[in-house]
C-alpha positions as CSV (number, residue, x, y, z in Angstrom):
1,M,3.7,-22.0,25.0
2,A,4.6,-19.4,28.2
3,F,2.0,-17.2,27.1
4,L,-0.1,-20.3,27.2
5,A,1.2,-21.5,30.4
6,Q,-0.4,-18.5,32.2
7,P,-3.6,-19.0,34.0
8,S,-6.6,-18.0,31.7
9,G,-8.7,-14.7,33.2
10,S,-11.5,-13.0,32.3
11,D,-10.5,-10.6,30.0
12,V,-12.3,-11.5,26.4
13,G,-9.7,-10.1,24.2
14,I,-6.8,-12.2,25.8
15,N,-8.7,-15.1,25.8
16,T,-9.8,-15.3,22.2
17,I,-6.4,-14.3,21.6
18,R,-5.6,-17.7,23.9
19,K,-8.0,-20.0,21.9
20,A,-6.9,-18.9,18.5
21,L,-3.3,-19.6,19.4
22,Q,-4.1,-23.6,21.2
23,S,-6.5,-24.5,17.9
24,A,-2.7,-23.4,15.7
25,L,-1.0,-26.0,17.8
26,Q,-3.2,-28.8,17.5
27,P,-2.8,-31.0,14.7
28,P,-3.5,-30.6,11.3
29,A,-7.7,-30.5,11.1
30,E,-9.4,-31.8,8.0
31,L,-9.6,-28.2,6.5
32,D,-6.1,-27.2,7.7
33,P,-6.0,-23.0,7.3
34,F,-2.3,-23.1,7.1
35,V,-1.9,-25.3,4.1
36,E,-0.6,-23.1,1.2
37,P,-2.1,-24.2,-2.3
38,M,0.9,-25.2,-4.2
39,P,1.0,-25.6,-8.2
40,S,0.8,-28.6,-10.0
41,V,3.6,-29.2,-12.5
42,D,1.3,-29.0,-15.2
43,E,0.6,-25.5,-13.9
44,L,3.9,-24.5,-13.3
45,R,4.8,-25.9,-17.3
46,Q,2.2,-23.8,-19.1
47,N,2.8,-20.6,-16.6
48,K,4.7,-18.3,-18.7
49,D,6.8,-16.6,-15.6
50,Y,7.6,-19.6,-14.7
51,N,8.4,-21.4,-18.1
52,P,8.6,-18.2,-20.7
53,A,10.7,-20.4,-23.2
54,R,7.9,-23.5,-22.8
55,A,10.8,-25.7,-21.9
56,E,9.7,-29.6,-22.1
57,L,11.1,-31.6,-18.6
58,G,12.6,-34.7,-18.7
59,G,12.1,-37.5,-16.2
60,E,14.8,-36.2,-13.7
61,D,13.6,-32.6,-13.6
62,L,9.8,-33.8,-13.5
63,R,10.6,-35.3,-10.5
64,V,13.2,-32.3,-9.1
65,L,9.9,-30.3,-9.5
66,E,7.4,-32.8,-7.3
67,E,9.6,-32.9,-5.1
68,L,10.3,-29.3,-4.6
69,I,6.4,-28.4,-4.4
70,A,6.3,-31.1,-1.8
71,E,9.3,-29.4,0.2
72,Y,7.8,-25.9,-0.5
73,G,4.4,-27.3,0.2
74,A,5.1,-28.1,3.7
75,K,7.5,-25.4,4.2
76,L,5.1,-22.5,3.2
77,R,2.4,-24.3,5.4
78,S,5.2,-23.8,9.1
79,A,5.7,-20.3,7.5
80,K,2.4,-19.3,7.3
81,R,1.3,-21.4,10.6
82,D,4.7,-19.0,12.2
83,V,3.3,-16.1,11.3
84,H,-0.6,-16.6,12.2
85,L,1.2,-17.3,15.9
86,A,3.6,-14.3,15.6
87,D,0.8,-12.0,15.1
88,R,-1.2,-13.4,17.9
89,L,1.4,-13.5,20.1
90,A,2.2,-9.9,19.2
91,L,-1.5,-8.8,19.6
92,A,-1.7,-10.5,23.0
93,E,1.6,-8.5,24.4
94,A,0.6,-5.4,22.7
95,I,-2.6,-5.3,24.9
96,Q,-0.3,-6.5,28.0
97,N,1.8,-3.6,27.4
98,G,-1.9,-1.5,26.9
99,D,-0.9,-0.6,23.5
100,F,-4.6,-0.3,22.1
101,V,-7.5,2.2,22.5
102,T,-10.7,1.5,23.3
103,K,-14.0,2.3,21.9
104,P,-17.0,1.1,22.4
105,N,-19.0,-2.1,20.7
106,G,-20.7,-1.6,17.4
107,S,-20.3,1.0,15.1
108,D,-17.2,3.6,15.1
109,P,-18.9,6.8,15.1
110,D,-15.8,9.1,16.4
111,G,-13.6,7.4,13.3
112,I,-11.0,6.1,16.0
113,G,-9.9,3.8,13.9
114,R,-9.3,5.8,10.9
115,K,-7.5,7.9,13.1
116,L,-5.1,5.7,14.7
117,R,-3.9,4.1,11.0
118,A,-3.6,8.1,10.2
119,E,-1.7,8.7,13.3
120,A,0.5,5.6,13.1
121,K,1.3,6.5,9.1
122,A,2.4,10.2,10.2
123,R,5.1,8.9,12.6
124,N,6.3,6.4,10.5
125,P,5.1,7.1,6.7
126,D,7.8,4.4,5.3
127,G,7.4,1.9,8.1
128,R,5.5,-1.2,8.5
129,W,2.3,-2.0,11.3
130,L,-0.7,-4.3,11.3
131,S,-4.0,-3.0,13.0
132,G,-6.4,-5.0,14.6
133,E,-10.0,-5.1,16.3
134,L,-10.0,-7.3,19.0
135,P,-12.5,-7.6,21.6
136,G,-11.9,-5.6,24.8
137,S,-12.0,-7.5,28.4
138,D,-15.9,-7.6,28.3
139,F,-18.0,-7.8,25.1
140,S,-19.2,-3.8,25.8
141,H,-15.7,-2.8,23.7
142,N,-13.5,-3.4,21.3
143,R,-9.8,-2.6,21.1
144,F,-7.6,-0.7,18.4
145,V,-4.7,-2.7,18.9
146,F,-1.6,-1.4,16.4
147,L,1.7,-3.6,16.0
148,E,4.7,-1.2,14.9
149,Q,7.5,-3.3,13.6
150,S,10.0,-1.5,16.2
151,R,8.3,-2.9,18.6
152,Y,6.9,-6.3,17.9
153,P,9.4,-7.0,15.5
154,A,8.6,-11.3,16.2
155,F,5.9,-10.8,13.6
156,F,7.6,-8.9,10.9
157,A,10.4,-11.0,11.0
158,A,7.9,-14.2,10.6
159,Q,6.4,-12.0,7.7
160,D,9.7,-11.8,6.0
161,A,10.4,-15.6,6.6
162,I,7.3,-16.8,4.5
163,K,8.4,-14.1,1.7
164,L,11.5,-15.5,1.9
165,Q,10.4,-19.1,1.4
166,R,8.2,-18.4,-1.8
167,A,10.9,-16.2,-3.4
168,E,12.9,-19.3,-2.8
169,F,10.5,-21.8,-4.5
170,E,10.0,-19.3,-7.3
171,I,13.4,-18.9,-7.7
172,A,14.0,-23.0,-7.5
173,V,11.4,-23.6,-9.8
174,R,12.3,-21.1,-12.6
175,S,15.8,-22.7,-12.6
176,I,14.5,-25.9,-13.3
177,F,12.8,-24.7,-16.4
178,L,15.7,-22.2,-17.4
179,A,18.2,-25.2,-17.3
180,A,16.1,-27.3,-19.9
181,A,15.7,-24.5,-22.1
182,R,19.1,-23.8,-22.4
183,S,19.6,-28.0,-22.7
184,R,17.3,-27.6,-25.5
185,R,19.6,-25.0,-27.6
């Protein structure tokens, strides 16, 4: 909100990020870009990864499973939106910090993007980073932006949070089928 409270300027790239943030903060549209496709009860029942023993669920287990799908659908939608917001804010911060390389709009005959990716890997071969190409301050050029975890941790924390939510959902679903399989023995 602090970023959006700043007056908008003439920088095309920053204004593009501003519009993306404003859009993400609006109530969900009919085609919500943050909806996480969730499996149905039948899909989970038939999935060998979740239900390797092909256990049948009773009424209470089915209700719990349906609640889990709904609960994690909402949690994952929120986490997906958080990743998007953190990404846009990190890109805006990187531009404001000057952490980008400019190239003319259009083709990349000098391979600037490829060189920057190679440099990022060389600096931190096991590290996490994100690259993006955004409009420049005007349409004559673009910016290659690289977000390294050490400098822009919020984006990577948001990515980790959504991975954790997905893992929690998988474990919860598997535990329901595991308990049903054990009770059948």
